[in-house]
PDB file of N, CA, C and O in Angstrom:
ATOM      1  N   UNK A   1     155.788 159.331 -47.723  1.00  0.00           N
ATOM      2  CA  UNK A   1     154.353 159.493 -47.586  1.00  0.00           C
ATOM      3  C   UNK A   1     153.654 158.780 -48.754  1.00  0.00           C
ATOM      4  O   UNK A   1     154.063 158.907 -49.908  1.00  0.00           O
ATOM      5  N   UNK A   2     152.610 158.043 -48.436  1.00  0.00           N
ATOM      6  CA  UNK A   2     151.876 157.281 -49.448  1.00  0.00           C
ATOM      7  C   UNK A   2     150.981 158.200 -50.275  1.00  0.00           C
ATOM      8  O   UNK A   2     150.471 159.209 -49.789  1.00  0.00           O
ATOM      9  N   UNK A   3     150.810 157.824 -51.523  1.00  0.00           N
ATOM     10  CA  UNK A   3     149.909 158.580 -52.402  1.00  0.00           C
ATOM     11  C   UNK A   3     148.465 158.273 -52.051  1.00  0.00           C
ATOM     12  O   UNK A   3     148.124 157.126 -51.762  1.00  0.00           O
ATOM     13  N   UNK A   4     147.633 159.268 -52.075  1.00  0.00           N
ATOM     14  CA  UNK A   4     146.207 159.047 -51.844  1.00  0.00           C
ATOM     15  C   UNK A   4     145.557 158.612 -53.148  1.00  0.00           C
ATOM     16  O   UNK A   4     145.930 159.063 -54.232  1.00  0.00           O
ATOM     17  N   UNK A   5     144.575 157.724 -53.018  1.00  0.00           N
ATOM     18  CA  UNK A   5     143.855 157.254 -54.198  1.00  0.00           C
ATOM     19  C   UNK A   5     142.658 158.154 -54.459  1.00  0.00           C
ATOM     20  O   UNK A   5     142.000 158.624 -53.531  1.00  0.00           O
ATOM     21  N   UNK A   6     142.394 158.380 -55.715  1.00  0.00           N
ATOM     22  CA  UNK A   6     141.201 159.141 -56.079  1.00  0.00           C
ATOM     23  C   UNK A   6     139.987 158.233 -56.013  1.00  0.00           C
ATOM     24  O   UNK A   6     140.103 157.017 -56.166  1.00  0.00           O
ATOM     25  N   UNK A   7     138.838 158.818 -55.787  1.00  0.00           N
ATOM     26  CA  UNK A   7     137.602 158.051 -55.674  1.00  0.00           C
ATOM     27  C   UNK A   7     137.335 157.238 -56.938  1.00  0.00           C
ATOM     28  O   UNK A   7     136.803 156.131 -56.862  1.00  0.00           O
ATOM     29  N   UNK A   8     137.693 157.769 -58.072  1.00  0.00           N
ATOM     30  CA  UNK A   8     137.467 157.082 -59.341  1.00  0.00           C
ATOM     31  C   UNK A   8     138.351 155.848 -59.498  1.00  0.00           C
ATOM     32  O   UNK A   8     138.067 154.994 -60.339  1.00  0.00           O
ATOM     33  N   UNK A   9     139.410 155.739 -58.709  1.00  0.00           N
ATOM     34  CA  UNK A   9     140.326 154.603 -58.803  1.00  0.00           C
ATOM     35  C   UNK A   9     139.842 153.373 -58.055  1.00  0.00           C
ATOM     36  O   UNK A   9     140.368 152.280 -58.262  1.00  0.00           O
ATOM     37  N   UNK A  10     138.841 153.533 -57.181  1.00  0.00           N
ATOM     38  CA  UNK A  10     138.336 152.403 -56.410  1.00  0.00           C
ATOM     39  C   UNK A  10     137.430 151.531 -57.273  1.00  0.00           C
ATOM     40  O   UNK A  10     136.745 152.039 -58.161  1.00  0.00           O
ATOM     41  N   UNK A  11     137.422 150.216 -57.018  1.00  0.00           N
ATOM     42  CA  UNK A  11     136.557 149.332 -57.805  1.00  0.00           C
ATOM     43  C   UNK A  11     135.087 149.566 -57.469  1.00  0.00           C
ATOM     44  O   UNK A  11     134.758 150.101 -56.410  1.00  0.00           O
ATOM     45  N   UNK A  12     134.225 149.165 -58.366  1.00  0.00           N
ATOM     46  CA  UNK A  12     132.791 149.303 -58.127  1.00  0.00           C
ATOM     47  C   UNK A  12     132.072 148.034 -58.580  1.00  0.00           C
ATOM     48  O   UNK A  12     132.610 147.234 -59.345  1.00  0.00           O
ATOM     49  N   UNK A  13     130.858 147.873 -58.094  1.00  0.00           N
ATOM     50  CA  UNK A  13     129.998 146.751 -58.459  1.00  0.00           C
ATOM     51  C   UNK A  13     128.590 147.283 -58.658  1.00  0.00           C
ATOM     52  O   UNK A  13     128.307 148.449 -58.381  1.00  0.00           O
ATOM     53  N   UNK A  14     127.709 146.414 -59.143  1.00  0.00           N
ATOM     54  CA  UNK A  14     126.302 146.767 -59.308  1.00  0.00           C
ATOM     55  C   UNK A  14     125.498 145.920 -58.330  1.00  0.00           C
ATOM     56  O   UNK A  14     125.670 144.702 -58.270  1.00  0.00           O
ATOM     57  N   UNK A  15     124.632 146.554 -57.574  1.00  0.00           N
ATOM     58  CA  UNK A  15     123.799 145.864 -56.591  1.00  0.00           C
ATOM     59  C   UNK A  15     122.837 144.930 -57.319  1.00  0.00           C
ATOM     60  O   UNK A  15     122.218 145.324 -58.308  1.00  0.00           O
ATOM     61  N   UNK A  16     122.707 143.685 -56.833  1.00  0.00           N
ATOM     62  CA  UNK A  16     121.854 142.714 -57.513  1.00  0.00           C
ATOM     63  C   UNK A  16     120.372 142.927 -57.225  1.00  0.00           C
ATOM     64  O   UNK A  16     119.527 142.325 -57.887  1.00  0.00           O
ATOM     65  N   UNK A  17     120.035 143.783 -56.239  1.00  0.00           N
ATOM     66  CA  UNK A  17     118.636 144.052 -55.925  1.00  0.00           C
ATOM     67  C   UNK A  17     118.139 145.297 -56.651  1.00  0.00           C
ATOM     68  O   UNK A  17     117.153 145.241 -57.387  1.00  0.00           O
ATOM     69  N   UNK A  18     118.825 146.428 -56.442  1.00  0.00           N
ATOM     70  CA  UNK A  18     118.333 147.694 -57.004  1.00  0.00           C
ATOM     71  C   UNK A  18     118.994 148.052 -58.336  1.00  0.00           C
ATOM     72  O   UNK A  18     118.504 148.924 -59.053  1.00  0.00           O
ATOM     73  N   UNK A  19     120.096 147.391 -58.670  1.00  0.00           N
ATOM     74  CA  UNK A  19     120.757 147.646 -59.949  1.00  0.00           C
ATOM     75  C   UNK A  19     121.617 148.899 -59.981  1.00  0.00           C
ATOM     76  O   UNK A  19     122.105 149.283 -61.044  1.00  0.00           O
ATOM     77  N   UNK A  20     121.812 149.539 -58.840  1.00  0.00           N
ATOM     78  CA  UNK A  20     122.627 150.751 -58.794  1.00  0.00           C
ATOM     79  C   UNK A  20     124.095 150.390 -58.579  1.00  0.00           C
ATOM     80  O   UNK A  20     124.404 149.425 -57.881  1.00  0.00           O
ATOM     81  N   UNK A  21     124.991 151.159 -59.174  1.00  0.00           N
ATOM     82  CA  UNK A  21     126.415 150.923 -58.929  1.00  0.00           C
ATOM     83  C   UNK A  21     126.807 151.450 -57.551  1.00  0.00           C
ATOM     84  O   UNK A  21     126.265 152.451 -57.084  1.00  0.00           O
ATOM     85  N   UNK A  22     127.755 150.766 -56.902  1.00  0.00           N
ATOM     86  CA  UNK A  22     128.276 151.246 -55.630  1.00  0.00           C
ATOM     87  C   UNK A  22     129.776 151.029 -55.584  1.00  0.00           C
ATOM     88  O   UNK A  22     130.309 150.130 -56.234  1.00  0.00           O
ATOM     89  N   UNK A  23     130.451 151.866 -54.807  1.00  0.00           N
ATOM     90  CA  UNK A  23     131.905 151.883 -54.734  1.00  0.00           C
ATOM     91  C   UNK A  23     132.421 151.033 -53.589  1.00  0.00           C
ATOM     92  O   UNK A  23     131.705 150.747 -52.630  1.00  0.00           O
ATOM     93  N   UNK A  24     133.679 150.635 -53.710  1.00  0.00           N
ATOM     94  CA  UNK A  24     134.399 149.956 -52.650  1.00  0.00           C
ATOM     95  C   UNK A  24     134.432 150.835 -51.408  1.00  0.00           C
ATOM     96  O   UNK A  24     134.570 152.054 -51.507  1.00  0.00           O
ATOM     97  N   UNK A  25     134.304 150.212 -50.236  1.00  0.00           N
ATOM     98  CA  UNK A  25     134.413 150.936 -48.970  1.00  0.00           C
ATOM     99  C   UNK A  25     135.473 150.265 -48.118  1.00  0.00           C
ATOM    100  O   UNK A  25     135.711 149.063 -48.235  1.00  0.00           O
ATOM    101  N   UNK A  26     136.103 151.044 -47.265  1.00  0.00           N
ATOM    102  CA  UNK A  26     137.183 150.511 -46.443  1.00  0.00           C
ATOM    103  C   UNK A  26     136.710 149.356 -45.564  1.00  0.00           C
ATOM    104  O   UNK A  26     137.465 148.413 -45.330  1.00  0.00           O
ATOM    105  N   UNK A  27     135.471 149.419 -45.076  1.00  0.00           N
ATOM    106  CA  UNK A  27     134.971 148.337 -44.216  1.00  0.00           C
ATOM    107  C   UNK A  27     134.818 147.019 -44.975  1.00  0.00           C
ATOM    108  O   UNK A  27     134.718 145.958 -44.359  1.00  0.00           O
ATOM    109  N   UNK A  28     134.800 147.080 -46.317  1.00  0.00           N
ATOM    110  CA  UNK A  28     134.691 145.884 -47.139  1.00  0.00           C
ATOM    111  C   UNK A  28     136.054 145.410 -47.651  1.00  0.00           C
ATOM    112  O   UNK A  28     136.109 144.546 -48.526  1.00  0.00           O
ATOM    113  N   UNK A  29     137.130 145.947 -47.135  1.00  0.00           N
ATOM    114  CA  UNK A  29     138.466 145.632 -47.650  1.00  0.00           C
ATOM    115  C   UNK A  29     138.767 144.135 -47.586  1.00  0.00           C
ATOM    116  O   UNK A  29     139.389 143.591 -48.499  1.00  0.00           O
ATOM    117  N   UNK A  30     138.336 143.467 -46.522  1.00  0.00           N
ATOM    118  CA  UNK A  30     138.642 142.045 -46.364  1.00  0.00           C
ATOM    119  C   UNK A  30     137.647 141.118 -47.042  1.00  0.00           C
ATOM    120  O   UNK A  30     137.940 139.936 -47.221  1.00  0.00           O
ATOM    121  N   UNK A  31     136.482 141.619 -47.423  1.00  0.00           N
ATOM    122  CA  UNK A  31     135.449 140.734 -47.968  1.00  0.00           C
ATOM    123  C   UNK A  31     134.829 141.282 -49.256  1.00  0.00           C
ATOM    124  O   UNK A  31     133.674 140.977 -49.556  1.00  0.00           O
ATOM    125  N   UNK A  32     135.562 142.073 -50.011  1.00  0.00           N
ATOM    126  CA  UNK A  32     135.010 142.710 -51.216  1.00  0.00           C
ATOM    127  C   UNK A  32     134.478 141.680 -52.220  1.00  0.00           C
ATOM    128  O   UNK A  32     133.504 141.960 -52.919  1.00  0.00           O
ATOM    129  N   UNK A  33     135.087 140.513 -52.305  1.00  0.00           N
ATOM    130  CA  UNK A  33     134.643 139.491 -53.261  1.00  0.00           C
ATOM    131  C   UNK A  33     133.248 138.972 -52.924  1.00  0.00           C
ATOM    132  O   UNK A  33     132.515 138.558 -53.822  1.00  0.00           O
ATOM    133  N   UNK A  34     132.868 138.986 -51.649  1.00  0.00           N
ATOM    134  CA  UNK A  34     131.571 138.462 -51.231  1.00  0.00           C
ATOM    135  C   UNK A  34     130.462 139.517 -51.207  1.00  0.00           C
ATOM    136  O   UNK A  34     129.290 139.164 -51.081  1.00  0.00           O
ATOM    137  N   UNK A  35     130.803 140.796 -51.326  1.00  0.00           N
ATOM    138  CA  UNK A  35     129.799 141.867 -51.254  1.00  0.00           C
ATOM    139  C   UNK A  35     128.916 141.833 -52.494  1.00  0.00           C
ATOM    140  O   UNK A  35     129.416 141.851 -53.619  1.00  0.00           O
ATOM    141  N   UNK A  36     127.587 141.785 -52.286  1.00  0.00           N
ATOM    142  CA  UNK A  36     126.633 141.731 -53.393  1.00  0.00           C
ATOM    143  C   UNK A  36     125.626 142.870 -53.351  1.00  0.00           C
ATOM    144  O   UNK A  36     125.025 143.211 -54.369  1.00  0.00           O
ATOM    145  N   UNK A  37     125.442 143.457 -52.172  1.00  0.00           N
ATOM    146  CA  UNK A  37     124.390 144.450 -51.973  1.00  0.00           C
ATOM    147  C   UNK A  37     124.997 145.796 -51.610  1.00  0.00           C
ATOM    148  O   UNK A  37     126.027 145.858 -50.939  1.00  0.00           O
ATOM    149  N   UNK A  38     124.359 146.869 -52.051  1.00  0.00           N
ATOM    150  CA  UNK A  38     124.884 148.209 -51.798  1.00  0.00           C
ATOM    151  C   UNK A  38     124.570 148.707 -50.394  1.00  0.00           C
ATOM    152  O   UNK A  38     125.231 149.621 -49.901  1.00  0.00           O
ATOM    153  N   UNK A  39     123.572 148.119 -49.744  1.00  0.00           N
ATOM    154  CA  UNK A  39     123.165 148.613 -48.425  1.00  0.00           C
ATOM    155  C   UNK A  39     122.464 147.506 -47.645  1.00  0.00           C
ATOM    156  O   UNK A  39     122.131 146.454 -48.191  1.00  0.00           O
ATOM    157  N   UNK A  40     122.248 147.763 -46.362  1.00  0.00           N
ATOM    158  CA  UNK A  40     121.501 146.816 -45.528  1.00  0.00           C
ATOM    159  C   UNK A  40     120.061 146.691 -46.022  1.00  0.00           C
ATOM    160  O   UNK A  40     119.469 145.614 -45.946  1.00  0.00           O
ATOM    161  N   UNK A  41     119.507 147.770 -46.517  1.00  0.00           N
ATOM    162  CA  UNK A  41     118.134 147.731 -47.033  1.00  0.00           C
ATOM    163  C   UNK A  41     118.024 146.745 -48.195  1.00  0.00           C
ATOM    164  O   UNK A  41     117.087 145.949 -48.246  1.00  0.00           O
ATOM    165  N   UNK A  42     118.964 146.795 -49.112  1.00  0.00           N
ATOM    166  CA  UNK A  42     118.942 145.859 -50.241  1.00  0.00           C
ATOM    167  C   UNK A  42     119.212 144.432 -49.785  1.00  0.00           C
ATOM    168  O   UNK A  42     118.650 143.487 -50.338  1.00  0.00           O
ATOM    169  N   UNK A  43     120.063 144.268 -48.787  1.00  0.00           N
ATOM    170  CA  UNK A  43     120.327 142.937 -48.270  1.00  0.00           C
ATOM    171  C   UNK A  43     119.062 142.335 -47.661  1.00  0.00           C
ATOM    172  O   UNK A  43     118.804 141.142 -47.817  1.00  0.00           O
ATOM    173  N   UNK A  44     118.277 143.153 -46.971  1.00  0.00           N
ATOM    174  CA  UNK A  44     117.016 142.663 -46.396  1.00  0.00           C
ATOM    175  C   UNK A  44     115.979 142.378 -47.475  1.00  0.00           C
ATOM    176  O   UNK A  44     115.103 141.536 -47.276  1.00  0.00           O
ATOM    177  N   UNK A  45     116.060 143.056 -48.602  1.00  0.00           N
ATOM    178  CA  UNK A  45     115.085 142.884 -49.690  1.00  0.00           C
ATOM    179  C   UNK A  45     115.607 141.949 -50.770  1.00  0.00           C
ATOM    180  O   UNK A  45     115.155 142.026 -51.912  1.00  0.00           O
ATOM    181  N   UNK A  46     116.538 141.078 -50.443  1.00  0.00           N
ATOM    182  CA  UNK A  46     117.177 140.218 -51.449  1.00  0.00           C
ATOM    183  C   UNK A  46     116.224 139.252 -52.115  1.00  0.00           C
ATOM    184  O   UNK A  46     116.545 138.720 -53.177  1.00  0.00           O
ATOM    185  N   UNK A  47     115.052 139.002 -51.525  1.00  0.00           N
ATOM    186  CA  UNK A  47     114.094 138.110 -52.167  1.00  0.00           C
ATOM    187  C   UNK A  47     113.601 138.666 -53.498  1.00  0.00           C
ATOM    188  O   UNK A  47     113.124 137.910 -54.345  1.00  0.00           O
ATOM    189  N   UNK A  48     113.712 139.983 -53.690  1.00  0.00           N
ATOM    190  CA  UNK A  48     113.323 140.602 -54.958  1.00  0.00           C
ATOM    191  C   UNK A  48     114.332 140.304 -56.054  1.00  0.00           C
ATOM    192  O   UNK A  48     114.020 140.447 -57.237  1.00  0.00           O
ATOM    193  N   UNK A  49     115.527 139.896 -55.683  1.00  0.00           N
ATOM    194  CA  UNK A  49     116.586 139.650 -56.669  1.00  0.00           C
ATOM    195  C   UNK A  49     116.459 138.274 -57.312  1.00  0.00           C
ATOM    196  O   UNK A  49     117.315 137.909 -58.118  1.00  0.00           O
ATOM    197  N   UNK A  50     115.462 137.521 -57.002  1.00  0.00           N
ATOM    198  CA  UNK A  50     115.301 136.163 -57.527  1.00  0.00           C
ATOM    199  C   UNK A  50     114.840 136.141 -58.978  1.00  0.00           C
ATOM    200  O   UNK A  50     114.776 135.066 -59.575  1.00  0.00           O
ATOM    201  N   UNK A  51     114.523 137.267 -59.555  1.00  0.00           N
ATOM    202  CA  UNK A  51     114.028 137.308 -60.940  1.00  0.00           C
ATOM    203  C   UNK A  51     115.122 137.157 -61.954  1.00  0.00           C
ATOM    204  O   UNK A  51     114.856 137.172 -63.156  1.00  0.00           O
TER     205      UNK A  51
END
């Protein structure tokens, strides 16, 4: 049986729009290097990140 990972063991990043930290999610397993935004809302508001 495989060991379960604790939430603290997952990598995290900081959203470039809102500046909040967010954790790795299973749906991002294949594209974690390209993830820049914590949510769809921040992705839609990416024009604010130009500063």
